[in-house]
N, CA and C atoms as an extended XYZ file, in Angstrom:
168
Properties=species:S:1:pos:R:3:atomname:S:1:resname:S:1:resid:I:1 pbc="F F F"
N         8.363        7.319      -10.346 N   UNK     1
C         7.483        7.221       -9.205 CA  UNK     1
C         6.888        8.577       -8.855 C   UNK     1
N         7.677        9.640       -8.985 N   UNK     2
C         7.157       10.976       -8.675 CA  UNK     2
C         5.989       11.331       -9.574 C   UNK     2
N         6.057       10.938      -10.833 N   UNK     3
C         4.973       11.221      -11.770 CA  UNK     3
C         3.674       10.576      -11.297 C   UNK     3
N         3.750        9.334      -10.830 N   UNK     4
C         2.565        8.630      -10.328 CA  UNK     4
C         2.060        9.251       -9.031 C   UNK     4
N         2.981        9.699       -8.172 N   UNK     5
C         2.573       10.316       -6.902 CA  UNK     5
C         1.795       11.611       -7.141 C   UNK     5
N         2.181       12.374       -8.152 N   UNK     6
C         1.517       13.647       -8.422 CA  UNK     6
C         0.274       13.494       -9.285 C   UNK     6
N         0.158       12.375      -10.001 N   UNK     7
C        -1.008       12.149      -10.849 CA  UNK     7
C        -1.386       10.676      -10.772 C   UNK     7
N        -2.106       10.313       -9.729 N   UNK     8
C        -2.448        8.903       -9.516 CA  UNK     8
C        -3.413        8.357      -10.557 C   UNK     8
N        -3.993        9.209      -11.399 N   UNK     9
C        -4.894        8.727      -12.454 CA  UNK     9
C        -4.126        8.112      -13.620 C   UNK     9
N        -2.796        8.154      -13.596 N   UNK    10
C        -2.002        7.547      -14.660 CA  UNK    10
C        -2.094        6.028      -14.657 C   UNK    10
N        -2.389        5.451      -13.517 N   UNK    11
C        -2.417        3.998      -13.390 CA  UNK    11
C        -3.727        3.385      -13.826 C   UNK    11
N        -3.760        2.056      -13.777 N   UNK    12
C        -5.001        1.346      -14.053 CA  UNK    12
C        -5.384        0.545      -12.821 C   UNK    12
N        -6.658        0.326      -12.652 N   UNK    13
C        -7.170       -0.384      -11.489 CA  UNK    13
C        -6.893       -1.869      -11.623 C   UNK    13
N        -6.248       -2.444      -10.612 N   UNK    14
C        -5.962       -3.878      -10.590 CA  UNK    14
C        -7.010       -4.626       -9.761 C   UNK    14
N        -7.516       -3.985       -8.714 N   UNK    15
C        -8.508       -4.597       -7.833 CA  UNK    15
C        -9.414       -3.493       -7.306 C   UNK    15
N       -10.706       -3.641       -7.503 N   UNK    16
C       -11.661       -2.660       -7.017 CA  UNK    16
C       -12.165       -3.086       -5.648 C   UNK    16
N       -12.124       -2.153       -4.707 N   UNK    17
C       -12.637       -2.434       -3.368 CA  UNK    17
C       -11.771       -3.394       -2.578 C   UNK    17
N       -10.757       -2.859       -1.922 N   UNK    18
C        -9.883       -3.686       -1.091 CA  UNK    18
C       -10.713       -4.310        0.027 C   UNK    18
N       -10.392       -5.538        0.393 N   UNK    19
C       -11.177       -6.256        1.403 CA  UNK    19
C       -10.688       -6.009        2.829 C   UNK    19
N        -9.483       -5.513        2.997 N   UNK    20
C        -8.939       -5.196        4.318 CA  UNK    20
C        -9.721       -4.011        4.896 C   UNK    20
N       -10.148       -4.103        6.146 N   UNK    21
C       -10.973       -3.055        6.755 CA  UNK    21
C       -10.249       -1.708        6.831 C   UNK    21
N        -8.927       -1.718        6.809 N   UNK    22
C        -8.161       -0.457        6.812 CA  UNK    22
C        -8.249        0.263        5.473 C   UNK    22
N        -8.585       -0.457        4.395 N   UNK    23
C        -8.566        0.113        3.048 CA  UNK    23
C        -9.929        0.062        2.361 C   UNK    23
N       -11.019        0.000        3.123 N   UNK    24
C       -12.355       -0.067        2.523 CA  UNK    24
C       -12.592        1.136        1.613 C   UNK    24
N       -13.096        0.871        0.421 N   UNK    25
C       -13.383        1.936       -0.532 CA  UNK    25
C       -12.194        2.327       -1.399 C   UNK    25
N       -11.023        1.727       -1.154 N   UNK    26
C        -9.825        2.036       -1.932 CA  UNK    26
C        -9.625        0.962       -3.000 C   UNK    26
N        -8.909        1.317       -4.066 N   UNK    27
C        -8.614        0.389       -5.154 CA  UNK    27
C        -7.111        0.157       -5.250 C   UNK    27
N        -6.723       -1.081       -5.597 N   UNK    28
C        -5.316       -1.371       -5.841 CA  UNK    28
C        -5.013       -0.935       -7.273 C   UNK    28
N        -3.966       -0.145       -7.445 N   UNK    29
C        -3.625        0.450       -8.733 CA  UNK    29
C        -2.236       -0.004       -9.166 C   UNK    29
N        -1.966        0.144      -10.467 N   UNK    30
C        -0.662       -0.200      -11.013 CA  UNK    30
C        -0.340        0.729      -12.171 C   UNK    30
N         0.905        1.144      -12.241 N   UNK    31
C         1.369        1.940      -13.374 CA  UNK    31
C         2.758        1.438      -13.746 C   UNK    31
N         3.009        1.247      -15.047 N   UNK    32
C         4.309        0.798      -15.515 CA  UNK    32
C         4.995        1.945      -16.232 C   UNK    32
N         6.210        2.252      -15.796 N   UNK    33
C         6.998        3.335      -16.386 CA  UNK    33
C         8.131        2.729      -17.216 C   UNK    33
N         8.310        3.215      -18.430 N   UNK    34
C         9.415        2.776      -19.279 CA  UNK    34
C        10.460        3.882      -19.315 C   UNK    34
N        11.672        3.546      -18.875 N   UNK    35
C        12.772        4.508      -18.843 CA  UNK    35
C        13.333        4.712      -20.251 C   UNK    35
N        14.171        5.717      -20.405 N   UNK    36
C        14.773        6.014      -21.706 CA  UNK    36
C        15.601        4.858      -22.246 C   UNK    36
N        16.193        4.054      -21.354 N   UNK    37
C        17.000        2.916      -21.808 CA  UNK    37
C        16.164        1.666      -22.065 C   UNK    37
N        14.838        1.775      -21.940 N   UNK    38
C        13.932        0.672      -22.238 CA  UNK    38
C        13.561       -0.190      -21.049 C   UNK    38
N        14.194        0.009      -19.902 N   UNK    39
C        13.831       -0.780      -18.729 CA  UNK    39
C        12.472       -0.335      -18.203 C   UNK    39
N        11.734       -1.300      -17.674 N   UNK    40
C        10.389       -1.012      -17.164 CA  UNK    40
C        10.347       -1.181      -15.654 C   UNK    40
N         9.626       -0.295      -14.999 N   UNK    41
C         9.403       -0.355      -13.564 CA  UNK    41
C         7.903       -0.321      -13.323 C   UNK    41
N         7.394       -1.285      -12.559 N   UNK    42
C         5.973       -1.328      -12.231 CA  UNK    42
C         5.787       -0.842      -10.806 C   UNK    42
N         4.880        0.109      -10.642 N   UNK    43
C         4.591        0.707       -9.343 CA  UNK    43
C         3.177        0.290       -8.943 C   UNK    43
N         3.040       -0.276       -7.745 N   UNK    44
C         1.734       -0.640       -7.197 CA  UNK    44
C         1.409        0.337       -6.076 C   UNK    44
N         0.153        0.769       -6.011 N   UNK    45
C        -0.278        1.707       -4.982 CA  UNK    45
C        -1.780        1.592       -4.800 C   UNK    45
N        -2.314        2.215       -3.774 N   UNK    46
C        -3.763        2.237       -3.564 CA  UNK    46
C        -4.263        3.650       -3.820 C   UNK    46
N        -5.462        3.736       -4.346 N   UNK    47
C        -6.038        5.040       -4.641 CA  UNK    47
C        -7.535        5.024       -4.411 C   UNK    47
N        -8.056        6.176       -4.083 N   UNK    48
C        -9.498        6.349       -3.893 CA  UNK    48
C        -9.944        7.347       -4.943 C   UNK    48
N       -10.035        6.856       -6.163 N   UNK    49
C       -10.293        7.712       -7.314 CA  UNK    49
C       -11.664        7.368       -7.876 C   UNK    49
N       -12.491        8.376       -8.073 N   UNK    50
C       -13.871        8.139       -8.491 CA  UNK    50
C       -14.130        8.544       -9.937 C   UNK    50
N       -13.148        9.079      -10.628 N   UNK    51
C       -13.353        9.470      -12.010 CA  UNK    51
C       -12.685        8.511      -12.951 C   UNK    51
N       -12.831        8.727      -14.233 N   UNK    52
C       -12.312        7.835      -15.267 CA  UNK    52
C       -10.797        7.693      -15.173 C   UNK    52
N       -10.324        6.447      -15.231 N   UNK    53
C        -8.892        6.173      -15.180 CA  UNK    53
C        -8.431        5.709      -16.560 C   UNK    53
N        -7.375        6.336      -17.068 N   UNK    54
C        -6.832        5.887      -18.334 CA  UNK    54
C        -5.648        4.956      -18.071 C   UNK    54
N        -5.327        4.097      -19.008 N   UNK    55
C        -4.215        3.157      -18.868 CA  UNK    55
C        -2.893        3.892      -19.019 C   UNK    55
N        -1.847        3.296      -18.417 N   UNK    56
C        -0.505        3.849      -18.546 CA  UNK    56
C        -0.026        3.723      -19.967 C   UNK    56
C-alpha cells in the first residue's frame, strides 16, 4: 500500500470521472500487489492524475 501511496501512477483507471459531487474530476483507480508468497492484494483509491497511467 505504501508503494501505491507514494506513486499513484502505478494503478490503472477503473472509472473516469466520479459522479459524486465531492469527487468531481477524480478517477477511481486500482492496483494489485503480489506478495513474495504469491498472495495478491487489490487496493482501490481515487486519483486526479492527468498524465499517462501504466498498468500494475
